[in-house]
C-alpha positions as CSV (number, residue, x, y, z in Angstrom):
1,X,-11.9,16.1,76.2
2,X,-11.8,18.6,73.1
3,X,-9.1,16.6,71.5
4,X,-11.0,13.0,71.9
5,X,-14.2,14.5,70.4
6,X,-12.0,15.9,67.5
7,X,-10.6,12.5,67.1
8,X,-14.1,10.8,66.9
9,X,-15.4,13.2,64.3
10,X,-12.2,12.8,62.1
11,X,-12.7,9.1,62.4
12,X,-16.3,9.5,61.6
13,X,-15.7,11.4,58.7
14,X,-13.1,9.2,57.4
15,X,-15.5,6.1,58.0
16,X,-18.2,8.0,56.1
17,X,-15.7,8.9,53.1
18,X,-14.4,5.3,53.0
19,X,-18.1,4.2,53.0
20,X,-18.9,6.3,50.2
21,X,-16.1,5.3,48.2
22,X,-16.8,1.6,49.0
23,X,-20.4,1.8,48.0
24,X,-19.6,3.6,44.7
25,X,-16.2,2.1,43.6
26,X,-16.4,-1.7,44.5
27,X,-15.0,-1.4,48.4
28,X,-11.6,-1.1,47.2
29,X,-10.4,1.4,50.0
30,X,-10.2,0.4,53.5
31,X,-8.7,1.9,56.6
32,X,-6.2,0.3,59.1
33,X,-8.1,-1.7,61.8
34,X,-10.8,-2.4,59.7
35,X,-12.5,0.7,59.7
36,X,-13.5,0.7,56.1
37,X,-15.5,-2.4,56.7
38,X,-15.0,-5.7,55.4
39,X,-12.8,-5.6,51.8
40,X,-14.8,-6.7,49.0
41,X,-13.1,-10.0,47.8
42,X,-15.5,-10.8,44.8
43,X,-13.8,-10.4,41.6
44,X,-14.4,-7.5,39.5
45,X,-14.8,-7.9,35.6
46,X,-11.4,-9.3,34.3
47,X,-10.0,-7.4,31.4
48,X,-7.5,-10.3,30.6
49,X,-4.7,-8.3,29.7
50,X,-7.0,-6.9,27.0
51,X,-5.6,-3.7,24.8
52,X,-5.3,-1.4,28.1
53,X,-3.9,-3.4,31.1
54,X,-1.2,-5.7,31.3
55,X,-2.2,-9.4,31.9
56,X,-1.7,-10.2,36.1
57,X,0.8,-12.9,36.8
58,X,-1.0,-14.3,39.9
59,X,-4.1,-15.0,37.8
60,X,-5.3,-18.5,37.0
61,X,-5.7,-18.9,33.5
62,X,-8.2,-21.7,33.7
63,X,-10.8,-19.9,35.9
64,X,-10.3,-16.1,35.3
65,X,-9.8,-15.9,31.2
66,X,-12.7,-14.8,29.2
67,X,-14.1,-17.3,27.0
68,X,-13.6,-17.2,23.2
69,X,-17.4,-15.8,23.0
70,X,-16.4,-12.6,25.0
71,X,-13.6,-11.3,22.6
72,X,-13.8,-11.6,18.8
73,X,-11.5,-13.9,17.3
74,X,-9.4,-11.2,15.2
75,X,-9.0,-9.2,18.4
76,X,-7.7,-12.4,20.4
77,X,-5.4,-13.1,17.6
78,X,-4.0,-9.5,17.4
79,X,-3.6,-9.6,20.9
80,X,-1.5,-12.8,21.0
81,X,0.6,-11.3,18.4
82,X,1.1,-7.9,20.5
83,X,2.0,-10.1,23.7
84,X,-1.1,-8.9,25.3
85,X,-3.4,-11.9,25.0
86,X,-4.2,-15.4,25.5
87,X,-0.8,-17.6,25.5
88,X,-2.6,-21.0,25.2
89,X,-3.2,-21.1,21.5
90,X,-1.2,-20.7,18.7
91,X,-1.0,-17.1,17.1
92,X,-2.8,-16.6,14.1
93,X,-1.5,-14.9,11.0
94,X,-2.6,-11.7,10.1
95,X,-3.1,-11.4,6.4
96,X,-1.9,-7.8,5.2
97,X,-3.3,-6.9,1.9
98,X,-0.3,-6.3,-0.9
99,X,0.1,-2.4,-1.7
100,X,0.9,-3.5,-5.5
101,X,-1.2,-4.7,-8.1
102,X,1.2,-5.3,-10.7
103,X,1.9,-9.3,-11.4
104,X,5.6,-9.8,-11.9
105,X,6.1,-10.5,-15.6
106,X,7.3,-14.1,-16.4
107,X,9.2,-14.7,-20.0
108,X,6.3,-16.9,-20.9
109,X,3.9,-14.1,-20.6
110,X,4.0,-11.3,-23.4
111,X,4.9,-7.6,-22.5
112,X,1.6,-5.6,-22.6
113,X,0.8,-1.9,-23.9
114,X,-2.1,-0.6,-21.7
115,X,-3.0,-4.1,-20.8
116,X,-3.1,-5.1,-24.4
117,X,-0.6,-8.2,-24.9
118,X,2.0,-7.3,-27.9
119,X,1.4,-10.5,-30.0
120,X,-0.5,-11.3,-32.9
121,X,-0.8,-9.6,-36.4
122,X,-0.8,-5.9,-36.7
123,X,-4.5,-5.7,-37.6
124,X,-5.3,-7.8,-34.5
125,X,-3.4,-5.4,-32.1
126,X,-4.9,-2.5,-34.1
127,X,-8.1,-3.5,-33.2
128,X,-7.5,-4.0,-29.6
129,X,-5.9,-0.4,-29.8
130,X,-9.3,0.9,-31.0
131,X,-11.4,-0.9,-28.2
132,X,-8.8,0.6,-25.8
133,X,-9.9,4.2,-27.1
134,X,-7.3,5.0,-29.6
135,X,-8.3,6.1,-33.3
136,X,-6.7,4.9,-36.4
137,X,-4.6,7.8,-38.0
138,X,-3.7,6.2,-41.2
139,X,-0.6,4.5,-42.0
140,X,-0.6,1.9,-39.3
141,X,-0.5,4.6,-36.7
142,X,-3.3,5.5,-34.1
143,X,-3.9,8.6,-32.1
144,X,-5.1,9.0,-28.5
145,X,-4.8,9.8,-24.7
146,X,-1.9,8.0,-23.0
147,X,-0.3,8.4,-19.4
148,X,-2.2,11.8,-19.1
149,X,-1.1,13.4,-22.5
150,X,-3.5,14.0,-25.2
151,X,-2.7,13.4,-29.0
152,X,-0.2,10.8,-28.5
153,X,0.8,9.1,-31.7
154,X,1.1,4.9,-31.1
155,X,2.8,2.7,-33.7
156,X,2.8,-0.7,-33.6
157,X,5.9,-2.5,-35.8
158,X,6.6,-6.3,-36.7
159,X,4.0,-8.7,-38.0
160,X,3.0,-12.1,-36.9
161,X,3.9,-11.3,-34.0
162,X,3.9,-7.6,-33.3
163,X,7.2,-6.9,-31.5
164,X,7.3,-3.4,-30.6
165,X,5.0,-0.5,-29.6
166,X,6.1,2.9,-29.9
167,X,4.5,6.2,-28.4
168,X,5.5,9.3,-29.4
169,X,4.3,12.2,-27.0
170,X,3.2,15.8,-27.8
171,X,5.9,18.3,-28.8
172,X,7.1,20.2,-25.7
173,X,9.2,23.3,-26.8
174,X,10.2,24.2,-23.3
175,X,13.1,22.3,-22.0
176,X,12.2,22.5,-18.4
177,X,8.8,20.9,-19.2
178,X,10.5,18.6,-21.2
179,X,12.8,17.3,-18.7
180,X,10.0,17.3,-16.0
181,X,7.6,15.0,-18.5
182,X,10.8,12.5,-18.8
183,X,11.5,12.5,-15.0
184,X,8.1,11.8,-14.1
185,X,7.4,9.0,-16.7
186,X,10.6,7.6,-15.6
187,X,9.5,7.9,-11.9
188,X,6.3,6.3,-13.0
189,X,7.9,3.3,-14.6
190,X,10.4,2.6,-11.7
191,X,7.3,2.6,-9.4
192,X,5.4,0.2,-11.5
193,X,8.1,-2.3,-12.5
194,X,10.0,-1.9,-9.1
195,X,13.4,-2.0,-11.1
196,X,15.8,0.7,-11.8
197,X,16.3,1.5,-15.5
198,X,19.7,1.0,-17.3
199,X,21.4,4.3,-18.4
200,X,24.5,5.8,-19.4
201,X,26.6,8.9,-18.8
202,X,25.6,11.7,-21.1
203,X,22.6,10.0,-22.4
204,X,18.9,10.3,-22.1
205,X,18.2,6.9,-22.6
206,X,16.7,4.8,-19.7
207,X,15.9,1.1,-20.4
208,X,14.1,-1.3,-18.2
209,X,14.9,-4.9,-18.9
210,X,11.9,-7.2,-18.1
211,X,11.7,-11.0,-18.2
212,X,9.6,-10.9,-21.2
213,X,11.0,-7.8,-23.0
214,X,12.4,-4.2,-22.5
215,X,10.8,-0.6,-22.2
216,X,12.9,2.2,-23.2
217,X,12.6,5.8,-22.3
218,X,14.0,8.4,-24.7
219,X,13.8,12.0,-26.1
220,X,14.0,13.6,-29.1
221,X,16.2,16.9,-28.7
222,X,17.5,17.1,-32.1
223,X,15.1,20.1,-33.0
224,X,13.7,22.2,-30.7
225,X,10.5,22.5,-32.7
226,X,10.0,18.8,-32.6
227,X,11.2,18.1,-29.0
228,X,9.3,15.3,-27.6
229,X,9.4,12.2,-25.5
230,X,9.3,8.5,-26.7
231,X,8.3,5.4,-25.2
232,X,9.1,2.1,-26.6
233,X,7.5,-1.4,-25.8
234,X,9.8,-4.0,-27.0
235,X,9.2,-7.9,-26.7
236,X,11.8,-10.5,-26.7
237,X,11.8,-10.6,-30.2
238,X,12.9,-7.4,-31.0
239,X,16.5,-6.3,-29.6
240,X,16.0,-2.2,-30.3
241,X,14.0,-0.1,-28.2
242,X,13.3,3.8,-27.6
243,X,11.3,5.2,-25.1
244,X,8.3,7.6,-25.2
245,X,7.3,9.7,-22.2
246,X,4.2,9.8,-20.4
247,X,2.6,11.4,-17.6
248,X,2.2,9.4,-14.3
249,X,-0.8,7.0,-15.0
250,X,0.6,3.7,-13.9
251,X,-2.2,2.0,-15.5
252,X,-0.9,3.2,-18.8
253,X,2.8,2.5,-18.3
């Protein structure tokens, strides 16, 4: 008799537990023999294989998928590309913005210096340098800040059109700092133009050959009292080039 009472109590407790869970969690728990009550067959909210749950093969797309209004179009497109969303519509292409802002140079577009096309007369080019923040230093030279360095000397050459622009960076009397400045400029030029320079063993000259000219990075190390980096921008009209150094601002280079 005690065993029967104990069994009845256990069943009653189980029934109450199942009823409680069913009332609060959608009647998804049932015991053998129907002690858990009638299973709720009403469909709960369908995630349709969204971000967190895979899509069920047994579900019928026509009746159980969410409408396009339920899910934003960009999310649906991304789900399709990941293979977890609707398959009845063609995948949309997600445009990824480019990480580079430099427009590839062509032979028809002139080489530029600080965004100024290297062309035209010396006077016109000089006026553009002044607009860019440089000051006339006389004798056809200009001074100002370039690539993070103050007191750089800029010398355009050639006339009708200007064919070359040379930048002489400030004197650096310490070899280690000179080398660091040179390497920093070379890394910046390589990053901006997306090509490796042409170099030669035992030489400190690095030449970037572009469709519309060349940029040469060099260093004057003949006299320690005047060590400095040189950068030369040469248009197609000029065959020689000598480089200068600069800091890291890719916008200048």
